[in-house]
C-alpha positions in Angstrom: -25.9 -12.9 -32.3 -27.9 -9.7 -33.2 -27.2 -6.7 -30.8 -27.8 -3.2 -30.8 -24.8 -0.9 -29.6 -24.9 2.8 -29.4 -22.8 5.4 -27.8 -24.7 7.6 -25.5 -21.7 10.3 -25.4 -17.9 10.3 -25.4 -17.5 8.2 -22.1 -20.7 5.9 -22.1 -22.2 3.1 -24.4 -25.0 0.8 -24.0 -25.3 -2.5 -25.6 -28.8 -4.5 -25.8 -29.2 -8.3 -27.0 -30.9 -11.5 -26.8 -28.6 -14.3 -25.9 -30.5 -17.1 -28.1 -30.6 -20.3 -26.7 -28.9 -21.9 -29.5 -25.7 -19.8 -28.8 -26.0 -20.6 -25.2 -26.4 -24.4 -25.9 -23.4 -24.2 -28.2 -21.2 -22.8 -25.5 -22.3 -25.2 -22.9 -21.5 -28.4 -25.3 -18.2 -26.8 -26.0 -17.4 -26.1 -22.1 -18.8 -29.8 -21.4 -16.4 -31.6 -24.1 -13.4 -29.4 -22.8 -14.3 -30.3 -19.2 -14.8 -34.2 -20.2 -11.0 -34.3 -21.2 -9.5 -33.1 -18.0 -12.3 -34.8 -15.6 -11.7 -37.6 -13.5 -15.0 -39.8 -12.2 -15.0 -43.2 -10.8 -16.3 -45.6 -13.1 -14.7 -43.9 -16.3 -11.3 -43.5 -17.7 -9.7 -40.2 -17.5 -10.7 -37.8 -20.4 -13.4 -40.9 -21.4 -16.0 -39.3 -19.3 -19.2 -39.0 -21.3 -20.2 -35.3 -22.3 -23.7 -36.1 -20.8 -22.1 -37.1 -17.5 -20.6 -34.1 -17.2 -23.5 -31.9 -17.9 -25.4 -34.1 -15.4 -22.9 -33.3 -12.8 -21.9 -29.9 -13.2 -24.8 -28.5 -15.3 -25.5 -25.2 -13.0 -21.8 -24.5 -13.6 -21.6 -24.9 -17.2 -24.6 -23.0 -17.9 -23.2 -20.2 -15.9 -19.7 -20.4 -17.8 -21.8 -20.6 -21.3 -23.8 -17.1 -20.4 -20.5 -15.5 -19.2 -18.9 -16.6 -22.3 -21.7 -15.2 -24.8 -21.8 -12.2 -22.5 -17.6 -11.7 -23.4 -18.4 -12.2 -27.2 -21.0 -9.7 -27.2 -19.0 -6.9 -25.4 -16.0 -7.5 -27.8 -18.1 -7.5 -30.9 -20.1 -4.3 -29.5 -16.6 -2.6 -28.9 -15.2 -3.5 -32.6 -18.5 -2.0 -33.7 -18.3 1.2 -31.5 -14.7 1.3 -32.5 -13.6 1.6 -28.6 -10.3 0.2 -27.9 -9.9 -2.2 -25.2 -7.2 0.0 -23.7 -10.1 2.6 -23.3 -12.5 0.6 -21.1 -12.9 1.8 -17.5 -13.7 -1.0 -15.1 -15.9 -4.2 -16.1 -18.8 -3.6 -18.3 -21.8 -3.4 -15.9 -24.7 -5.8 -16.9 -27.7 -3.7 -16.2 -30.5 -6.4 -17.3 -30.4 -9.7 -17.3 -33.8 -11.6 -17.9 -34.2 -15.3 -18.5 -37.2 -16.0 -20.8 -39.2 -19.1 -21.1 -37.6 -20.3 -24.1 -34.0 -20.2 -22.5 -33.0 -17.0 -24.4 -31.5 -14.2 -22.0 -32.5 -10.5 -22.7 -29.3 -8.7 -21.8 -28.2 -4.8 -21.3 -24.8 -3.8 -20.8 -23.1 -0.5 -20.0 -19.6 0.3 -20.9 -17.8 3.3 -19.6 -14.4 4.5 -21.6 -11.9 7.3 -21.1 -13.0 10.4 -22.1 -11.7 12.9 -24.9 -10.3 15.8 -23.1 -9.7 19.2 -24.7 -7.8 21.3 -22.5 -7.9 24.4 -24.5 -5.9 27.3 -23.6 -5.6 26.0 -20.3 -2.6 28.3 -19.7 -5.1 31.3 -19.8 -6.8 30.1 -16.5 -3.5 30.1 -14.5 -4.3 32.4 -11.5 -2.0 35.3 -10.9 1.0 34.9 -8.6 1.7 37.2 -5.8 5.2 36.8 -4.1 5.1 36.7 -0.4 7.2 39.0 1.3 8.9 38.3 4.9 9.4 41.0 7.7 12.4 41.8 9.7 10.4 40.8 12.8 9.7 37.4 11.2 13.4 36.7 10.5 14.6 37.7 14.2 12.0 35.5 15.8 13.0 32.5 13.7 16.7 33.0 14.8 15.7 33.6 18.3 14.1 30.4 18.4 16.7 28.6 16.9 19.4 30.4 19.5 17.5 29.5 22.3 17.0 25.8 21.4 20.7 25.6 20.8 21.5 27.6 23.9 23.5 25.7 26.6 22.0 24.2 29.5 23.0 25.8 32.9 22.4 24.3 36.5 20.3 26.6 38.5 22.2 28.9 41.1 19.7 28.6 44.1 17.6 25.4 44.3 14.2 25.8 44.2 11.2 23.7 43.0 10.4 22.5 39.5 8.5 24.5 37.3 7.5 24.4 33.6 10.2 24.7 31.1 12.9 23.5 33.5 15.2 20.7 32.6 15.5 17.9 35.2 17.9 15.5 35.8 16.1 12.4 37.2 16.4 8.3 38.1 13.2 6.7 37.6 12.1 3.0 37.4 8.6 2.0 36.4 6.1 -0.6 37.9 3.0 -2.5 36.8 1.0 -4.2 39.7 4.4 -3.8 41.7 6.6 -5.3 38.9 9.1 -3.6 37.3 9.0 -3.5 33.4 11.5 -3.7 30.7 12.4 -0.2 29.3 10.8 1.6 32.5 14.1 2.5 34.2 16.5 5.4 33.5 19.3 7.0 35.4 20.6 10.5 35.2 18.2 11.1 32.4 17.4 14.7 31.3 13.8 15.8 30.7 12.3 19.1 29.6 9.3 19.6 31.6 6.3 20.9 29.3 7.7 19.0 26.1 5.3 16.4 26.5 8.0 13.9 25.4 6.8 11.5 28.2 3.6 9.4 29.0 0.7 12.2 29.4 0.6 13.1 33.0 4.2 12.1 33.8 6.0 15.9 33.4 3.2 17.5 35.2 3.7 15.4 38.4 7.4 16.3 38.5 6.5 20.1 38.8 6.8 21.3 42.3 9.5 18.6 43.0 12.5 19.6 45.2 16.3 18.5 45.0 17.0 15.1 45.8 13.2 14.3 46.4 11.6 11.0 45.9 8.0 10.7 44.4 5.7 8.3 43.1 4.6 9.0 39.8 1.3 7.4 38.7 0.2 7.4 35.0 -1.7 5.6 32.5 -0.5 4.5 29.0 -2.6 5.2 26.1 -4.6 2.5 24.7 -2.9 3.1 21.6 0.9 2.6 22.8 4.1 1.2 20.8 4.3 -1.4 22.9 1.0 -3.8 23.4 2.0 -5.3 26.7 2.0 -1.4 28.2 -0.9 -0.1 26.4 -3.9 1.2 28.4 -2.3 0.2 31.9 -1.6 2.0 34.7 2.0 2.3 35.8 3.9 3.8 38.8 7.3 5.4 38.5 9.8 5.8 41.3 11.2 9.4 40.6 14.4 10.5 42.3 15.2 14.4 41.4 19.1 15.1 41.1 19.2 18.8 39.6 17.4 21.3 37.8 18.4 23.1 34.6 17.7 26.3 32.6 18.6 27.1 29.4 21.7 29.6 29.3 21.5 32.9 27.6 20.9 32.8 23.8 24.2 34.7 22.1 23.4 35.9 18.5 26.7 36.5 17.1 29.0 35.7 14.2 30.2 32.6 15.7 26.6 31.6 16.2 25.7 32.1 12.7 29.1 30.2 11.7 27.7 27.4 13.9 24.3 27.1 12.1 26.0 27.5 8.5 28.9 25.1 8.8 29.3 25.0 5.0 29.5 28.4 4.3 32.3 31.0 4.4 32.9 34.0 6.1 29.5 33.8 7.9 28.0 37.0 9.7 24.6 37.5 11.5 23.5 39.3 8.6 24.4 36.5 5.8 22.3 34.3 8.5 19.4 36.9 8.1 19.6 36.7 4.5 19.4 32.9 4.7 16.7 32.6 7.0 14.4 35.2 4.9 15.0 33.0 2.1 13.9 30.1 3.9 10.8 31.9 5.2 9.8 33.2 1.7 10.2 29.7 0.0 8.0 28.1 3.1 5.4 30.6 2.6 5.6 30.0 -1.2 5.4 26.5 -0.8 2.4 26.7 1.4 0.7 29.5 -0.9 1.0 27.0 -4.0 -0.4 23.9 -2.3 -3.1 25.7 -0.1 -4.2 28.7 -2.5 -3.1 28.5 -5.9 -3.0 24.9 -7.0 -6.9 24.7 -5.5 -8.1 27.6 -7.3 -6.3 26.9 -10.4 -8.0 23.5 -10.4 -11.3 24.6 -9.6 -11.3 26.8 -12.9 -10.2 24.0 -15.0 -12.8 22.0 -13.8 -15.5 24.7 -14.2 -14.2 25.7 -17.8 -13.2 22.4 -19.4 -16.4 20.5 -20.5 -16.0 16.7 -21.2 -18.3 13.7 -20.7 -17.5 11.5 -17.8 -17.8 7.7 -17.4 -21.0 7.0 -15.0 -19.6 3.9 -13.5 -16.7 6.3 -12.1 -19.1 9.0 -11.1 -20.9 6.1 -9.4 -17.8 4.8 -7.4 -16.7 8.3 -6.4 -20.8 8.7 -4.8 -20.1 5.6 -3.1 -17.0 6.3 -1.2 -18.5 9.9 -0.4 -21.7 8.2 1.2 -19.2 5.5 3.0 -17.3 8.3 4.4 -20.6 10.1 5.5 -22.2 6.7 7.2 -19.0 6.0 9.1 -19.7 9.3 10.7 -23.4 8.6 11.6 -24.4 6.9 14.8 -26.1 3.8 15.3 -29.5 5.1 15.7 -28.8 7.2 12.4 -27.7 4.3 10.5 -30.9 2.3 11.7 -33.2 5.2 10.3 -31.6 5.2 6.8 -32.1 1.5 6.6 -35.5 2.0 6.7 -35.8 5.1 4.6 -35.0 4.5 1.1 -36.0 8.3 -0.1 -33.3 9.5 2.5 -30.5 7.5 1.0 -31.2 8.4 -2.4 -31.2 12.0 -1.5 -27.9 11.7 0.0 -26.6 10.2 -3.4 -28.2 13.2 -5.3 -26.5 15.5 -2.9 -23.0 13.9 -3.2 -23.3 13.8 -7.1 -22.4 17.4 -8.0 -19.0 16.9 -5.8 -18.4 13.4 -7.3 -18.8 14.8 -10.7 -16.2 17.6 -10.0 -13.8 15.0 -8.6 -13.9 12.8 -11.4 -13.4 15.7 -14.0 -10.5 17.2 -11.9 -9.0 13.5 -12.1 -9.0 13.5 -16.0 -7.9 17.0 -16.1 -4.9 16.3 -14.3 -3.9 13.0 -16.0 -4.3 14.9 -19.2 
């Protein structure tokens, strides 16, 4: 079979050929003979079915198989001529032309994508300048103060008053849906921080203003997406009894507190704690700096400065992914407009192409 194979660039090649009728007929005969060996047809012994009968019954499928076999042979021969290794092929070769002629032969065009050669050059020269992040005394003090407050003991309020945001309440509650108690909706002497948003939305807000030993019906609606499908989206009534109100005690920052925070250290002092917290905050800042500033900036410079040929099939895939994300954000009316406006869709594809190219290039650079 004669064919013409040429490399468009370092990542794309195209093969054109005519699959002649003689080759297709030979493939069909071979496949029909193979099928006849294993086929069972009433009136014939297994393995003795005439090839003509096999062709008669399964001609269309055999013809498609014969064409596929011819295409596989064509691609294999083309790769050998182009000296492209199978391991470097990206995706499946794309048949961009498949014209069946009157004489039974088929004009075909096949596009092949392969891994590009990536010359990183002196990529280290593009590394951005790194600036050390500083940590202020105020940041350290604020972090330690927050730690101390969170670990401060709870203390029952000295005078009885109404519940307010930030309090810790001791409550009993029992939940009902349609006047029927449900599993997991009951607790005794439960401690709840008001304003923590750890309960169903709206529950904690309705506890505000309650007094000691007061009983109240708290009505809430479970979120539509809730861990228990039986409760999701349903309205529930909780019968709540308030026992006590507690407040956080005074946050004491001393060497004993520091030792509690760092149990594996020896001779712990507040000053040592401050040093460790400063190191921790600096580490957090640097991680964020690397991930959100340095790495994106470096990769953008690499993409801008490193030239390479890119496989068109992968660019097309990236464009399709980008378009799909954009289309999901459109309303039904907007989608209907696009269905009837091919030019608008093509413009969207062209607008997405530069970003797709950069994304594909970045992937190959990172791999390299």
